[in-house]
C-alpha positions as CSV (number, residue, x, y, z in Angstrom):
1,M,-19.0,-112.4,-60.1
2,Y,-20.6,-112.2,-56.7
3,M,-19.3,-112.2,-53.1
4,L,-21.5,-113.9,-50.6
5,R,-21.2,-113.2,-46.9
6,R,-23.0,-115.3,-44.2
7,V,-23.0,-113.6,-40.8
8,Y,-23.7,-115.5,-37.6
9,K,-24.3,-114.2,-34.1
10,A,-23.2,-117.0,-31.8
11,K,-24.5,-117.6,-28.3
12,H,-22.5,-116.1,-25.5
13,R,-18.9,-117.4,-25.6
14,E,-19.6,-119.8,-28.4
15,G,-18.1,-117.8,-31.3
16,K,-15.0,-119.9,-31.7
17,L,-17.1,-123.1,-31.6
18,V,-19.4,-121.7,-34.3
19,A,-16.4,-120.6,-36.4
20,S,-14.9,-124.1,-36.2
21,L,-18.2,-125.7,-37.3
22,V,-18.7,-123.1,-40.1
23,R,-15.1,-123.8,-41.3
24,K,-15.9,-127.6,-41.3
25,Q,-19.1,-127.0,-43.3
26,Q,-17.2,-124.8,-45.8
27,D,-14.6,-127.5,-46.3
28,I,-17.4,-129.9,-47.2
29,Y,-18.8,-127.4,-49.7
30,E,-15.4,-126.8,-51.2
31,M,-14.9,-130.6,-51.7
32,A,-18.3,-130.5,-53.6
33,G,-17.0,-127.7,-55.9
34,R,-17.7,-124.4,-54.1
35,S,-14.9,-121.8,-54.3
36,K,-12.6,-121.3,-51.4
37,G,-14.1,-119.5,-48.5
38,T,-12.8,-117.5,-45.6
39,V,-14.1,-117.8,-42.0
40,Y,-13.3,-115.1,-39.5
41,F,-14.6,-114.6,-36.0
42,N,-14.5,-112.5,-32.8
43,A,-14.6,-114.5,-29.7
44,G,-14.2,-111.4,-27.6
45,T,-10.5,-111.1,-28.0
46,V,-10.5,-108.2,-30.5
47,P,-12.5,-105.0,-30.7
48,G,-15.9,-105.2,-32.3
49,E,-19.0,-107.3,-31.9
50,P,-18.1,-110.4,-29.7
51,D,-19.4,-113.8,-30.7
52,S,-19.6,-112.9,-34.3
53,V,-18.7,-115.3,-37.1
54,V,-18.5,-114.4,-40.9
55,L,-18.0,-116.7,-43.9
56,E,-17.2,-115.2,-47.3
57,W,-16.9,-116.9,-50.7
58,T,-17.3,-115.9,-54.3
59,Q,-19.6,-117.3,-57.0
60,D,-19.7,-116.7,-60.8
61,N,-23.5,-116.5,-60.6
62,L,-26.4,-116.7,-58.2
63,G,-28.6,-119.7,-58.6
64,S,-30.2,-122.6,-56.9
65,P,-28.0,-125.4,-55.7
66,Y,-30.7,-127.8,-57.0
67,V,-30.3,-126.9,-60.6
68,S,-28.5,-129.3,-63.0
69,G,-28.3,-132.2,-60.6
70,G,-26.6,-130.1,-57.9
71,G,-27.5,-130.3,-54.3
72,I,-26.4,-129.7,-50.8
73,P,-24.1,-132.4,-49.4
74,A,-25.8,-134.3,-46.6
75,E,-22.8,-133.9,-44.4
76,A,-23.0,-130.1,-44.8
77,L,-26.6,-130.2,-43.7
78,Q,-25.6,-132.2,-40.6
79,V,-22.9,-129.7,-39.7
80,G,-25.4,-126.8,-40.4
81,A,-27.8,-128.4,-37.8
82,K,-25.0,-128.3,-35.2
83,V,-24.3,-124.6,-36.1
84,R,-27.9,-123.7,-35.5
85,E,-27.7,-125.1,-31.9
86,H,-25.1,-122.5,-31.1
87,I,-26.3,-119.3,-32.7
88,E,-28.9,-116.6,-31.9
89,S,-29.3,-115.4,-35.5
90,Q,-27.8,-115.4,-39.0
91,H,-28.2,-113.6,-42.3
92,I,-26.7,-113.7,-45.7
93,E,-25.5,-110.8,-47.8
94,F,-25.0,-110.7,-51.6
95,W,-22.5,-108.3,-53.2
96,E,-21.7,-107.9,-56.9
97,L,-18.0,-107.6,-57.4
98,M,-16.7,-104.6,-59.3
99,T,-14.7,-105.8,-62.2
100,P,-13.0,-103.7,-65.0
101,E,-15.7,-104.7,-67.5
102,K,-18.5,-103.4,-65.2
103,M,-16.9,-100.0,-64.4
104,D,-18.5,-96.8,-65.5
105,N,-16.3,-94.6,-67.7
106,V,-14.9,-92.3,-65.0
């Protein structure tokens, strides 16, 4: 099981807008079968890096969305284009979740 985290740096004072668009895009992906995701943001109202947006979700495995007839929903691509208009940068992180069967004998 994996946790994926996409991190966005929004343009000045556009963090809440980007978070709204990312939430909308995640809802589209969830309707297409992706696991539930969580979007959180800092629009400058809490300590930390302002205009930051984070999306996290889990997946059983890492693979291409194009395998086995999958694909990226067209509506998600359209929302993604809007997101890119309002961000300075983005990156994605991949984390393997620690589960009981993966634990070392400690």
